[in-house]
C-alpha positions in Angstrom: 54.8 -27.4 114.8 54.0 -30.7 116.5 57.2 -30.5 118.6 56.1 -27.1 119.7 52.7 -28.4 120.7 54.3 -31.2 122.6 56.6 -28.8 124.5 53.7 -26.6 125.5 51.7 -29.6 126.7 54.7 -30.8 128.7 55.1 -27.4 130.3 51.3 -27.3 131.1 51.6 -30.8 132.6 54.2 -29.7 135.1 52.1 -26.6 135.8 54.5 -24.1 134.3 51.4 -21.9 133.6 51.1 -21.2 137.4 54.8 -21.3 138.4 56.4 -19.5 135.4 53.4 -17.8 133.8 55.4 -15.2 131.9 57.5 -17.7 130.0 54.5 -20.0 129.5 52.3 -17.2 128.2 55.0 -15.9 125.9 55.4 -19.4 124.5 51.7 -19.6 123.8 51.7 -16.3 122.1 54.5 -17.3 119.7 52.7 -20.6 119.1 49.4 -18.9 118.2 51.4 -16.6 115.9 53.0 -19.6 114.2 49.6 -21.2 113.7 48.3 -18.0 112.2 51.2 -17.7 109.8 50.9 -21.3 108.8 47.2 -20.8 107.9 48.3 -17.9 105.7 50.8 -20.1 104.0 53.8 -18.2 105.4 55.7 -21.3 106.2 59.1 -19.8 106.9 57.6 -17.3 109.4 55.5 -20.1 111.0 58.6 -22.3 111.5 60.5 -19.4 113.1 57.7 -18.6 115.4 57.2 -22.3 116.3 60.9 -22.7 117.1 60.7 -19.6 119.5 57.6 -21.0 121.1 59.2 -24.4 121.6 62.3 -22.9 123.2 60.2 -20.8 125.5 57.9 -23.7 126.5 60.9 -25.9 127.3 62.5 -23.1 129.3 59.2 -22.6 131.2 59.1 -26.4 131.8 62.7 -26.5 133.1 62.2 -23.4 135.3 59.1 -25.0 136.8 61.0 -28.2 137.5 63.8 -26.3 139.0 61.3 -24.7 141.4 60.5 -28.1 142.7 57.5 -29.2 140.6 57.3 -32.8 139.6 55.1 -34.4 136.9 51.8 -35.7 138.2 52.0 -38.9 136.2 54.7 -40.5 134.3 54.2 -43.1 131.5 55.4 -46.6 132.4 58.5 -47.8 130.7 57.4 -50.5 128.2 60.9 -52.0 128.2 61.1 -52.3 132.0 59.4 -55.7 132.1 61.8 -57.9 130.2 60.0 -61.1 131.0 57.2 -60.3 128.5 57.5 -62.1 125.2 54.9 -61.3 122.6 52.9 -64.3 121.4 49.6 -64.8 119.6 47.9 -65.6 122.9 48.7 -62.1 124.2 46.7 -60.3 121.5 43.1 -59.6 122.0 41.3 -60.0 118.7 37.8 -59.7 120.0 37.5 -56.2 118.7 38.3 -57.1 115.1 34.8 -58.4 114.5 31.5 -57.8 116.3 31.5 -55.7 119.4 34.4 -53.5 120.4 35.1 -51.8 123.7 32.6 -49.1 123.1 29.7 -51.5 122.7 29.3 -50.8 119.0 28.0 -53.7 117.1 29.0 -53.9 113.5 25.9 -53.9 111.2 24.7 -57.1 109.7 24.9 -56.1 106.0 23.0 -59.2 104.8 20.1 -58.4 107.0 20.0 -54.8 105.8 20.2 -55.9 102.2 17.4 -58.4 102.6 15.1 -55.7 104.2 15.9 -53.2 101.5 15.2 -55.8 98.7 11.9 -56.7 100.4 10.9 -53.0 100.5 11.8 -52.6 96.8 9.9 -55.6 95.7 6.7 -54.8 97.6 4.1 -52.8 95.7 3.6 -49.2 96.7 0.6 -48.5 99.0 -2.6 -47.6 97.3 -3.4 -43.9 96.9 -6.4 -42.5 98.7 -9.1 -41.1 96.5 -10.5 -37.7 97.3 
């Protein structure tokens, strides 16, 4: 099923939904049927539908490419730069402790434990008399 989803996303990326809408729409319909059958535990039917959807999505993608469409962005080839040799200096370990890229700060568990223990050891507030 993941191959089918990847094929549909690849077809969408090359705009097969606008250049070959019939094939693309049919691929989506078969994909949705496959997902439905999978949810109902009809795995054999789901596999058959997913294979049909994948084939249709790939056909839609190739037809869109044949009509002159090109991908908007391509992933860079990681093996293209052969001069890069991994070493310990190339790894950024700043995100393993403390702040990460999102600005999230790991909680100071000792501080929280001390605050909790201080609350537990303090006497409860006096009750008001009516």
